[in-house]
C-alpha positions in Angstrom: -87.2 -15.9 -12.5 -87.6 -16.5 -16.1 -90.2 -18.9 -17.9 -93.3 -16.9 -16.4 -96.3 -15.6 -17.8 -96.9 -11.7 -17.6 -100.1 -11.2 -16.7 -102.3 -8.1 -18.2 -105.8 -8.1 -16.8 -108.5 -6.1 -18.9 -111.6 -4.8 -16.9 -114.9 -4.5 -19.0 -118.0 -3.3 -17.4 -121.3 -4.2 -18.3 -125.0 -2.9 -18.3 -128.7 -3.9 -19.2 -129.7 -1.3 -21.3 -132.7 -0.4 -18.8 -130.1 0.6 -16.2 -128.3 3.7 -16.2 -125.4 3.3 -18.0 -123.6 5.8 -15.9 -123.7 3.4 -12.8 -121.6 1.1 -14.5 -118.8 4.0 -16.0 -118.5 5.4 -12.3 -118.4 2.0 -10.6 -115.7 0.7 -13.3 -114.0 4.1 -12.6 -114.0 3.5 -9.0 -112.7 -0.5 -9.2 -109.7 0.6 -11.5 -108.7 3.6 -9.2 -109.1 1.1 -5.8 -107.2 -1.5 -7.7 -104.0 0.6 -8.8 -104.4 2.8 -5.4 -103.8 -0.8 -3.3 -101.9 -3.1 -6.1 -100.0 -0.5 -8.3 -101.1 0.6 -12.0 -98.9 -2.6 -13.6 -100.8 -5.4 -15.1 -104.2 -4.1 -15.5 -106.2 -1.8 -18.0 -109.6 -0.5 -18.0 -111.6 -0.9 -21.2 -112.8 2.6 -21.9 -114.4 2.0 -25.5 -117.9 1.2 -24.4 -119.9 -0.3 -21.2 -121.0 -3.5 -22.9 -125.1 -3.4 -23.4 -125.2 -5.4 -26.8 -123.4 -7.7 -29.1 -122.2 -4.9 -31.0 -120.6 -3.5 -28.0 -119.2 -6.7 -26.7 -117.3 -7.1 -30.3 -116.0 -3.5 -29.7 -114.8 -4.2 -26.2 -113.0 -7.5 -27.2 -111.1 -6.1 -29.7 -109.5 -3.3 -27.5 -108.6 -5.1 -24.9 -107.3 -7.6 -27.6 -105.0 -4.5 -29.0 -104.1 -3.6 -25.5 -102.3 -6.8 -24.9 -104.7 -8.2 -22.5 -104.6 -12.0 -21.7 -106.7 -12.1 -18.9 -110.4 -10.5 -18.4 -112.3 -9.4 -15.8 -116.1 -9.0 -17.0 -117.4 -6.6 -14.2 -121.3 -5.9 -13.5 -121.6 -2.3 -12.6 -125.2 -3.1 -12.8 -127.5 -6.2 -13.5 -125.8 -6.7 -16.9 -126.5 -8.1 -20.3 -126.7 -11.9 -19.9 -126.3 -12.6 -23.2 -123.5 -10.0 -24.8 -121.4 -10.6 -21.5 -121.2 -14.1 -21.8 -120.3 -13.9 -25.2 -117.8 -11.9 -24.2 -116.3 -14.3 -22.2 -117.0 -16.8 -24.9 -114.9 -15.3 -27.4 -112.0 -14.0 -25.0 -108.9 -16.5 -25.4 -107.7 -16.6 -22.0 -108.9 -16.7 -18.3 -111.8 -14.8 -17.3 -113.4 -13.8 -13.9 -117.0 -12.6 -13.3 -117.5 -10.0 -10.4 -120.8 -7.8 -9.6 -121.0 -4.5 -7.6 -122.5 -3.9 -4.4 -125.3 -1.2 -3.8 -123.1 1.6 -2.3 -125.4 4.0 -0.2 -128.8 3.3 1.3 -129.5 6.7 0.4 -129.5 5.8 -3.1 -131.8 2.9 -3.9 -134.2 4.1 -6.8 -131.8 5.5 -9.6 -128.8 4.3 -8.1 -129.6 1.0 -7.3 -127.6 -1.4 -9.5 -129.2 -4.7 -8.9 -125.8 -6.9 -10.0 -126.7 -9.3 -6.7 -129.3 -10.5 -9.1 -127.7 -10.1 -12.4 -124.9 -12.7 -11.2 -127.2 -15.3 -10.9 -128.2 -14.9 -14.8 -124.7 -14.4 -15.7 -123.9 -17.9 -14.2 -126.6 -19.5 -15.7 -125.8 -18.5 -19.2 -122.2 -19.3 -18.6 -123.1 -22.9 -17.9 -125.3 -23.0 -20.8 -122.4 -21.8 -23.2 -120.2 -24.0 -21.4 -117.9 -21.6 -20.4 -115.4 -21.8 -17.7 -115.2 -18.5 -15.6 -113.6 -17.8 -12.4 -116.4 -16.7 -9.8 -115.0 -15.9 -6.3 -116.4 -17.8 -3.4 -118.7 -14.3 -2.8 -118.6 -12.2 -6.2 -120.5 -9.1 -4.9 -118.4 -6.3 -3.6 -117.4 -2.4 -3.2 -115.0 -1.3 -5.3 -112.0 -2.0 -2.7 -113.7 -5.4 -2.3 -113.7 -6.0 -5.9 -110.2 -4.6 -6.4 -108.9 -7.7 -3.8 -111.1 -10.0 -5.7 -109.2 -9.3 -9.1 -105.7 -9.5 -7.0 -106.8 -13.0 -5.9 -107.7 -13.8 -9.2 -103.8 -13.0 -10.5 -102.4 -16.2 -9.6 -105.2 -18.3 -11.0 -105.1 -16.9 -14.0 -101.4 -16.9 -14.5 -101.3 -20.9 -14.1 -104.4 -20.8 -16.8 -102.2 -18.8 -19.2 -99.1 -20.8 -18.1 -100.9 -23.9 -19.0 -102.1 -23.0 -22.3 -98.7 -22.0 -23.8 -96.8 -25.0 -21.5 -94.6 -27.9 -23.1 -93.4 -30.5 -21.1 -90.3 -32.4 -22.6 -89.2 -35.5 -21.0 -86.3 -38.1 -21.4 -86.5 -41.7 -21.5 -89.1 -44.2 -20.0 -89.9 -44.3 -16.1 -87.5 -46.4 -14.3 -88.3 -50.0 -13.8 -90.6 -50.5 -10.7 -91.8 -46.7 -11.2 -95.0 -47.4 -12.8 -96.9 -44.9 -10.2 -95.0 -42.0 -12.4 -96.3 -43.5 -15.6 -99.6 -41.7 -16.2 -101.5 -41.6 -19.5 -100.6 -38.2 -21.6 -104.3 -37.6 -22.9 -105.1 -35.3 -20.1 -102.2 -33.3 -20.9 -104.2 -32.2 -24.2 -107.2 -31.7 -22.5 -105.6 -29.3 -20.6 -103.8 -27.7 -23.8 -100.1 -28.7 -22.7 -97.9 -30.0 -25.7 -95.7 -33.3 -24.7 -92.6 -34.1 -26.5 -91.0 -37.3 -25.4 -87.4 -38.2 -26.3 -85.0 -41.1 -25.5 -82.6 -40.4 -22.7 -80.1 -41.5 -25.4 -81.1 -38.5 -27.7 -80.1 -36.3 -24.5 -76.7 -38.6 -24.1 -75.8 -37.6 -28.1 -76.8 -33.9 -27.3 -74.6 -34.0 -23.8 -71.6 -35.4 -25.5 -71.8 -32.5 -28.2 -71.6 -30.2 -25.5 -68.0 -31.2 -24.3 -65.6 -28.3 -24.5 -68.3 -25.8 -24.6 -66.6 -22.4 -23.9 -69.7 -21.5 -21.7 -69.0 -24.4 -19.3 -66.3 -22.4 -17.2 -68.8 -19.5 -16.5 -71.3 -21.6 -15.5 -68.9 -24.1 -13.4 -68.2 -20.1 -11.7 -71.6 -19.5 -11.0 -72.1 -23.1 -9.1 -69.1 -22.2 -7.2 -70.2 -19.3 -6.0 -73.8 -20.5 -5.3 -72.6 -23.5 -3.2 -70.1 -21.6 -1.4 -68.1 -24.0 1.2 -71.0 -26.6 0.5 -68.6 -27.3 -2.3 -67.5 -30.6 -1.8 -67.0 -32.4 -5.2 -65.4 -29.6 -7.4 -64.2 -32.0 -9.5 -67.6 -32.6 -11.2 -68.8 -29.3 -11.6 -67.8 -29.1 -15.4 -69.9 -32.2 -16.3 -72.7 -30.6 -14.5 -72.3 -27.3 -16.1 -72.3 -28.9 -20.0 -75.3 -30.9 -18.7 -77.2 -27.8 -18.0 -75.9 -26.3 -20.9 -77.4 -29.1 -22.5 -80.9 -28.8 -21.2 -81.2 -25.1 -21.7 -79.9 -25.5 -25.5 -82.3 -28.1 -25.7 -85.3 -26.0 -24.7 -84.3 -23.2 -26.9 -84.3 -25.5 -30.2 -87.4 -27.6 -28.9 -90.3 -25.4 -27.3 -91.5 -24.7 -30.9 -94.4 -22.1 -30.7 -94.7 -22.8 -27.0 -93.6 -19.7 -24.4 -93.2 -21.7 -21.4 -91.4 -25.4 -20.8 -91.0 -27.9 -18.4 -88.3 -30.9 -17.8 -89.2 -34.2 -16.7 -86.0 -35.9 -16.5 -84.3 -39.4 -16.4 -81.9 -39.7 -13.5 -81.3 -43.6 -13.0 -80.4 -46.4 -13.3 -78.0 -45.9 -16.4 -78.0 -42.4 -16.5 -75.2 -42.1 -13.7 -72.9 -44.9 -15.7 -73.2 -43.4 -18.9 -73.0 -39.6 -17.8 -71.0 -40.3 -15.0 -72.7 -37.8 -12.4 -76.3 -37.7 -11.4 -78.4 -34.5 -12.3 -79.9 -33.3 -8.8 -78.0 -30.3 -9.0 -79.0 -28.8 -12.0 -82.3 -29.9 -11.8 -82.5 -27.8 -8.5 -80.9 -25.0 -10.4 -82.9 -25.1 -13.5 -86.0 -25.0 -11.1 -84.5 -22.1 -9.1 -85.0 -20.0 -12.8 -88.3 -21.0 -13.2 -87.9 -24.2 -15.4 -89.3 -27.0 -13.4 -87.3 -30.4 -13.6 -88.8 -33.4 -12.2 -87.1 -36.8 -11.6 -87.8 -40.2 -12.6 -89.4 -38.7 -15.6 -92.7 -37.6 -13.8 -94.8 -35.9 -16.4 -97.5 -35.1 -14.0 -94.8 -34.3 -11.3 -93.5 -31.5 -13.5 -96.8 -30.0 -14.3 -97.6 -29.6 -10.8 -94.1 -28.0 -10.1 -95.1 -25.8 -13.3 -98.4 -24.8 -11.8 -96.7 -24.2 -8.5 -94.3 -22.2 -9.6 -96.4 -19.7 -11.6 -99.2 -19.4 -8.6 -96.4 -18.6 -5.6 -94.2 -16.7 -8.4 -91.6 -18.7 -6.3 -89.2 -21.8 -6.6 -91.0 -25.1 -5.8 -89.3 -28.8 -5.4 -90.7 -32.2 -5.8 -90.1 -34.4 -3.0 -91.0 -38.2 -2.1 -93.6 -38.4 0.6 -90.6 -40.5 2.2 -90.9 -41.6 5.6 -91.9 -41.6 8.9 -90.7 -39.7 12.0 -89.4 -41.9 14.3 -91.0 -41.9 17.7 -88.0 -41.1 19.9 -87.5 -38.0 17.4 -90.9 -37.0 17.6 -90.7 -37.6 21.8 -87.3 -35.5 22.0 -88.1 -32.9 19.5 -91.6 -32.5 18.5 -93.9 -33.1 21.1 -95.2 -30.7 23.8 -93.2 -27.8 21.2 -95.6 -28.0 18.3 -99.1 -28.6 18.1 -99.0 -32.0 16.1 -99.3 -35.6 16.6 -96.7 -38.0 15.1 -99.0 -39.1 12.4 -99.3 -35.4 11.5 -95.7 -35.6 10.4 -93.4 -37.1 8.1 -90.3 -36.8 6.1 -90.4 -35.1 2.8 -87.2 -36.5 0.8 -85.2 -36.5 -2.5 -82.0 -37.1 -3.3 -80.6 -33.6 -3.6 -83.0 -31.9 -6.4 -84.1 -28.7 -4.4 -83.0 -25.6 -4.6 -80.3 -24.0 -2.5 -82.2 -21.1 -1.8 -84.8 -23.5 -0.3 -82.4 -25.3 2.1 -80.8 -24.1 5.5 -77.8 -25.4 4.6 -76.3 -27.3 1.5 -73.3 -29.4 0.5 -72.6 -31.3 -2.6 -72.3 -34.5 -2.2 -73.0 -38.5 -3.9 -76.1 -40.3 -4.2 -76.3 -42.4 -0.8 -78.9 -44.6 -2.2 -77.5 -45.3 -5.7 -73.9 -45.6 -4.1 -74.8 -49.0 -2.5 -74.7 -50.7 -6.1 -72.7 -48.2 -8.1 -69.3 -46.8 -7.8 -69.4 -43.5 -5.9 -67.6 -41.4 -7.9 -70.6 -41.8 -10.7 -72.8 -40.6 -8.3 -71.7 -37.3 -7.5 -73.9 -34.3 -8.1 -76.7 -33.9 -5.3 -77.3 -30.9 -3.4 -77.9 -32.1 0.2 -79.3 -30.3 3.0 -82.4 -29.9 5.6 -85.1 -27.9 4.0 -85.7 -24.2 5.4 -88.8 -24.4 7.8 -91.8 -22.2 7.3 -95.3 -22.6 5.8 -95.9 -24.7 2.9 -98.3 -26.5 0.5 -98.1 -30.2 -0.7 -100.0 -30.5 -3.9 -100.2 -32.5 -6.9 -101.8 -32.9 -10.1 -102.4 -36.5 -11.8 -103.9 -38.1 -14.4 -105.0 -41.7 -13.2 -104.4 -45.0 -14.7 -108.1 -44.8 -16.3 -107.2 -41.2 -17.4 -109.3 -39.2 -14.9 -107.9 -36.1 -13.3 -107.6 -35.7 -9.9 -105.5 -33.3 -7.5 -104.8 -33.2 -3.7 -103.8 -29.8 -1.8 -102.5 -30.2 1.9 -101.1 -27.1 3.6 -98.8 -27.3 6.7 -95.2 -26.6 7.4 -91.5 -27.6 7.7 -90.7 -28.0 11.4 -87.1 -26.4 12.3 -85.9 -30.0 13.4 -82.6 -31.4 12.2 -83.7 -34.5 9.8 -80.3 -36.3 11.0 -80.4 -37.9 7.3 -79.3 -37.8 3.7 -80.8 -36.1 0.5 -82.6 -32.7 0.3 -84.9 -33.4 3.3 -87.1 -32.0 6.0 -89.9 -32.7 8.8 -93.0 -31.7 7.5 -95.8 -31.6 9.7 -99.7 -31.2 8.2 -102.9 -31.3 10.4 -104.2 -34.9 10.4 -102.0 -36.1 7.5 -102.3 -39.6 8.6 -106.1 -40.0 8.0 -105.0 -38.0 4.6 -102.1 -40.2 3.9 -104.8 -43.1 3.9 -107.9 -41.9 2.3 -106.6 -39.4 -0.2 -103.1 -40.5 -0.8 -103.4 -44.2 -0.9 -107.6 -44.7 -1.5 -107.2 -42.4 -4.5 -103.7 -44.3 -6.1 -101.4 -41.2 -5.9 -97.7 -41.8 -6.5 -95.3 -41.1 -4.3 -94.1 -37.5 -5.3 -95.5 -34.6 -4.7 -95.0 -31.1 -5.7 -94.1 -28.6 -2.6 -94.8 -24.6 -2.9 -93.2 -22.5 -0.3 -96.0 -20.6 1.6 -99.8 -21.3 1.5 -101.2 -21.4 -1.4 -104.3 -24.0 -1.2 -107.2 -21.6 -1.9 -105.3 -20.4 -5.4 -104.4 -23.9 -6.3 -108.1 -25.4 -5.7 -109.5 -22.7 -7.8 -106.8 -23.6 -10.7 -107.8 -26.9 -10.4 -111.5 -26.4 -10.8 -110.8 -23.9 -13.9 -108.9 -26.4 -15.6 -111.7 -29.2 -15.2 -111.0 -31.3 -12.0 -114.3 -32.5 -10.6 -114.7 -30.7 -7.6 -115.1 -34.4 -5.9 -111.9 -35.3 -7.1 -109.8 -32.5 -5.3 -109.0 -34.1 -2.3 -107.4 -32.4 1.1 -106.7 -33.2 4.5 -110.1 -33.2 6.3 -110.2 -31.5 9.5 -110.8 -33.8 12.9 -114.3 -35.0 13.2 -114.8 -34.9 9.4 -115.0 -38.3 8.2 -113.7 -39.2 4.7 -116.3 -41.1 2.5 -114.1 -44.4 2.7 -113.0 -43.7 6.6 -114.4 -46.4 8.9 -117.1 -44.7 11.1 -116.1 -46.9 14.2 -112.4 -46.1 13.5 
């Protein structure tokens, strides 16, 4: 995948001047060795120039990690640590940062070998708040070299997301379709997050598409599509137009990314798109998303943002689906009940017209868009990629700006069941514990739109920390409460 941040984490050890500096040196070396032994040498850098004991040391360490190309920072309290210098280091480092601390090593060395970093983390956290510095602190931030190495590894997806957001541009085309106010959210929060937004007319896109007619690259893209679709290539006559559209989007990205490294797209796909372009863009959206360039449907800007976050956290293809329809009682009784530990209200169908990458479908066929073909000629609705979504673990999530410009998010882990959907589009039967209550008291209560991003695997822990880090209030991060834990708006009498 391209369009992804490459991470290089700098480890800087600190020491209070009344503690032996050698403690921090030996512990930093042990931490780096433990990390490289378990996770490899790529993407990690041990700052050798000094142990930070003063503001002068802070400047020296900062220059060193910048020169080494580090875009994420681990401040490692080898002992108690200098609360001013260590937090100034975090303040002046332009990128995500993490604070962790060394545990004591042996009961036989608690005089000259005691570091008191457990205590030092308290002072560090207080000074971070004094200076309004965002930093990631793990659930239990004190550990042995091996345990701290694991903490750094868990920091990686969080850091990737923060680095990515700081260099992201979202390109949109056209206003949201009529009756899609749910996808129309204030863009102010994008700027608060450091994200750029370029809003264009779909007429601009149509003009660019027409300029690509006869592009000599179309044939090679068609060949790629044919190889990808295989026997599922049921609409070969539309591939040349789809290839033309794909090239249009890719060229637009390169011409409009400006100074930003990463791009996501919020694309228009109806109602006038089909009649003017002569196809639907679903398959192209799926192909770009599989290449690391998320494309949301229906000009869903925060959907594109959510997809991008899921892509960099999971380092895998994501998708955007409607939280769409209930599972019929007869299907539940025949194919789910007794086979899987879910009630009917724990299940639902996630669907979109055909925007999910072929690698995330159990089977796929190029078809026409059934819903649109009810009111339009079928030939202009071709271009969807249909199939049942692959079974396995998923995380359903979304980052959203509310109508009153507040950041909100939700995360729910579950799975796609290996049960045939018997329906159309890119679709799967999803199961999330206590989904019915989550649907009512988070999704409906907090006014979320029907689109949710899907990451293929369980990434709730990392996403929760990403949302916290970028400023979503903890009380505004919804998740599916376990049975017996009541939502604030849930009627206590049922």
